[in-house]
Each structure stands twice: as C-alpha cells, then as structure tokens.
C-alpha positions as CSV (number, residue, x, y, z in Angstrom):
1,M,-8.1,30.7,142.4
2,T,-6.6,29.0,144.6
3,R,-7.6,24.5,144.7
4,R,-9.5,25.4,148.5
5,A,-11.6,28.2,146.8
6,L,-13.8,25.0,144.1
7,P,-15.1,23.0,146.6
8,G,-17.0,26.7,148.2
9,L,-17.9,27.2,144.3
10,A,-19.4,23.6,144.4
11,L,-23.2,24.4,146.0
12,P,-23.6,27.6,144.0
13,L,-23.1,26.1,140.6
14,C,-25.2,23.6,141.3
15,G,-27.9,25.8,143.0
16,L,-27.3,28.1,139.7
17,L,-27.8,24.8,137.4
18,A,-30.7,23.3,138.7
19,A,-32.5,26.6,138.3
20,S,-31.7,26.7,134.8
21,A,-33.6,23.5,134.1
22,C,-37.1,23.8,132.4
23,A,-37.3,27.5,131.8
24,S,-41.1,28.6,132.2
25,H,-42.8,31.6,131.2
26,H,-46.7,33.3,131.9
27,T,-47.9,36.1,130.9
28,A,-51.9,37.2,132.8
29,F,-54.6,39.6,133.1
30,L,-56.5,40.0,135.8
31,D,-59.7,42.2,135.7
32,R,-59.7,44.1,138.5
33,A,-62.7,45.4,138.5
34,A,-64.5,42.1,138.5
35,D,-65.6,40.9,141.6
36,F,-64.0,37.8,142.6
37,D,-65.6,36.4,145.4
38,A,-69.0,36.0,143.5
39,I,-67.6,33.1,141.7
40,R,-68.4,30.6,144.0
41,R,-68.5,27.9,141.0
42,V,-67.0,28.3,137.8
43,A,-67.1,25.5,134.8
44,V,-64.1,24.5,132.7
45,L,-64.8,23.6,129.4
46,P,-63.5,21.1,126.6
47,F,-59.4,22.1,126.7
48,E,-59.2,23.2,122.0
49,N,-56.2,21.2,121.2
50,L,-53.8,22.4,118.6
51,T,-51.2,19.7,119.3
52,T,-50.5,16.5,117.3
53,D,-51.4,14.5,120.0
54,P,-55.3,14.2,120.0
55,N,-56.0,13.4,124.2
56,A,-53.1,16.6,124.8
57,G,-57.0,19.3,125.5
58,E,-58.5,16.5,128.0
59,K,-55.5,15.5,129.4
60,V,-54.5,18.9,129.9
61,R,-57.9,20.0,131.1
62,R,-58.4,16.9,133.9
63,I,-55.1,18.6,135.0
64,F,-56.3,22.0,135.1
65,I,-59.8,20.8,137.1
66,I,-57.9,19.0,139.6
67,E,-55.3,21.6,140.3
68,L,-57.8,24.2,140.7
69,L,-59.8,22.2,143.2
70,S,-56.8,21.7,145.3
71,Q,-56.9,25.1,145.5
72,E,-60.0,24.9,148.1
73,V,-61.5,29.1,146.0
74,V,-64.4,27.1,144.0
75,E,-66.1,24.4,143.1
76,V,-66.2,23.5,140.1
77,V,-68.7,22.1,138.1
78,D,-68.2,17.5,136.8
79,P,-67.1,17.1,133.3
80,G,-69.6,14.6,132.8
81,E,-72.4,17.5,133.3
82,V,-70.1,20.3,130.7
83,A,-70.8,17.5,128.8
84,R,-74.4,16.6,128.8
85,V,-74.7,20.4,129.0
86,L,-72.9,21.2,125.8
87,S,-74.6,18.5,124.0
88,E,-77.7,19.4,124.7
89,Q,-77.3,22.8,123.3
90,R,-75.3,21.3,120.1
91,I,-72.1,24.1,121.3
92,D,-69.1,21.2,119.0
93,A,-66.7,24.4,119.4
94,V,-66.1,26.7,123.1
95,D,-63.6,28.7,121.7
96,T,-65.7,30.6,119.6
97,L,-68.7,31.5,121.8
98,G,-70.3,34.4,122.4
99,P,-72.0,36.4,125.7
100,E,-75.4,34.9,124.7
101,Q,-74.1,31.6,124.6
102,V,-72.1,31.9,127.9
103,K,-74.9,33.0,129.7
104,A,-77.0,30.8,128.9
105,L,-74.5,28.0,129.5
106,A,-73.1,29.0,132.4
107,E,-77.3,29.4,133.5
108,A,-77.8,25.4,132.5
109,M,-74.1,24.7,134.3
110,Q,-75.2,27.4,137.6
111,A,-71.7,28.4,137.4
112,H,-70.9,31.7,137.8
113,A,-68.0,32.1,135.3
114,L,-66.9,29.0,132.5
115,I,-62.8,28.9,131.7
116,L,-61.7,28.1,128.1
117,G,-58.6,26.7,127.5
118,T,-56.3,25.8,124.5
119,V,-52.9,23.6,123.9
120,Q,-51.2,24.6,121.9
121,E,-47.9,22.5,122.9
122,F,-48.1,19.0,124.0
123,S,-44.8,16.9,123.7
124,V,-41.4,16.0,124.3
125,D,-38.3,16.7,122.3
126,R,-35.2,14.9,122.6
127,T,-31.7,15.8,121.9
128,G,-29.3,13.2,122.0
129,Q,-29.4,11.2,124.7
130,V,-31.6,13.5,126.2
131,S,-35.4,14.5,126.1
132,A,-37.7,17.6,127.8
133,P,-41.2,18.6,127.6
134,Q,-42.8,21.5,125.7
135,V,-46.1,22.4,126.7
136,S,-48.2,25.8,125.7
137,L,-51.1,26.5,126.5
138,T,-53.4,30.0,127.4
139,C,-56.8,29.9,129.3
140,R,-59.4,32.9,130.5
141,M,-62.4,32.5,132.6
142,L,-65.2,34.8,131.3
143,E,-68.4,35.7,133.3
144,A,-71.5,34.5,133.4
145,D,-73.6,37.2,133.0
146,S,-71.7,39.3,130.2
147,G,-69.5,36.7,128.5
148,R,-66.9,39.5,129.4
149,T,-62.8,38.3,130.0
150,L,-62.0,38.3,134.0
151,W,-59.2,36.7,133.8
152,S,-57.0,35.0,130.6
153,A,-52.9,33.5,131.6
154,A,-50.3,32.2,128.1
155,V,-48.2,29.6,129.6
156,S,-45.2,27.8,128.5
157,R,-42.6,25.5,130.5
158,G,-39.9,23.5,127.9
159,G,-36.5,22.5,126.8
160,A,-33.7,20.7,128.4
161,G,-32.4,22.3,131.0
162,A,-28.1,23.0,132.3
163,M,-28.1,19.7,134.2
164,S,-30.3,18.4,131.5
165,R,-27.9,18.8,128.4
166,L,-24.9,19.1,131.0
167,F,-25.2,15.3,132.5
168,G,-27.5,13.6,130.6
169,V,-30.4,13.3,133.1
170,S,-34.5,13.3,132.3
171,G,-36.4,16.2,133.4
172,D,-39.5,16.0,134.2
173,T,-42.6,13.9,132.2
174,P,-45.2,15.9,130.0
175,S,-47.5,15.1,133.1
176,E,-45.4,16.6,135.9
177,A,-44.5,19.9,133.0
178,T,-47.6,20.7,132.3
179,R,-49.3,20.2,136.4
180,K,-46.4,23.2,137.4
181,L,-47.5,24.6,134.4
182,V,-51.1,24.6,134.9
183,R,-50.7,25.8,139.5
184,E,-48.4,28.4,137.7
185,A,-51.4,29.7,135.9
186,I,-54.1,29.1,138.2
187,E,-51.4,31.1,140.6
188,T,-52.2,34.1,138.6
189,L,-55.7,34.1,139.3
190,V,-56.2,33.0,142.7
191,D,-53.0,35.2,144.7
C-alpha cells in the first residue's frame, strides 16, 4: 500500500467509526390482523421504572408522548386526565392490568388503546474520560375492548461508540439517546 492510498481510506474509515457509535437493538411485534385505522386516540399510562433513577419512568414517558404526537397519527390523552382516571379507579400498578380493567380505563379516557411501558435501564456508563448512555425499555399497546396486545417493542441503546473510545468524544446524553430509542420503537408501530 502506498502513502497515496491512505487519504483515500480516511473518509471510509471515518464513516465506519461513526456508524459503530452507540449501538441500538430492537425487537417488535405487530398484530397484522388488528385494525390500526380504528385507533385514533390512545392513553399512555405511567411507565414502570426498574432503574435506580427515581424519575426515569416519567422522563421516558414524556419523551414517548412527544415522539408519538410528532408522528401525527393519533391523538394522545392528556397525562393529567390519565392520572385522574387512574386515581378515581384506584389503580396503582398498571403493569398487571386485566382485560376488564383495560376496558374500563380506556372507556373512562375515551381511548381506543392503552400504551404501557417499562424502563429497564436509564443510566450513564463512565469508562475513563468517556461517558455513554445506557437506555433500555419495553412498550406495548393494548386494545381497549379486549385488552389484547396489538403491538409490542423492546429497544435498547448503549455503549460508547468507536469514536468515543478512540478519541474520548462524549456521545449522546441519556435524553438524546432516549429520544432516538423511542423514535425507533414508534417507527415499528407507525411504518
């Protein structure tokens, strides 16, 4: 290899390094038999938080709502209305709702579907001078009338990319990583 070949490799090498930044992974299920056109209004329930950050569930839920609204495909029940209905029906844990509770909640909020989520990881991993967000969540949409799962996604994003490891460049903040991750999850629903 001659010295003249090195400048020609610089651009592809930089592209490869940038592409290997923060890896994300997702798995999704979509009920192809469901009539998604009939779902015009959804309620995003409080996200379960399995992390050490006491506010991670609400942080991710707010980002989820904004990203869902930005798609302009459904109306989202106001979080205050969701809180009021959950309080009135004395529901503390939404992760164990049965079909009858799903139907009652959806009816009270005039929603065609409910979205539930769980934040499994929401942190920053620090290795030397490099910090990298670690975010992992699952979410699912339940049909109002039956409580059956119409859509489910598990997404995760984390780790320092090659640029960060090689050059000490910080990657996304946890909020930026979460926004990208949530967008990726929602794309499995609306595309």
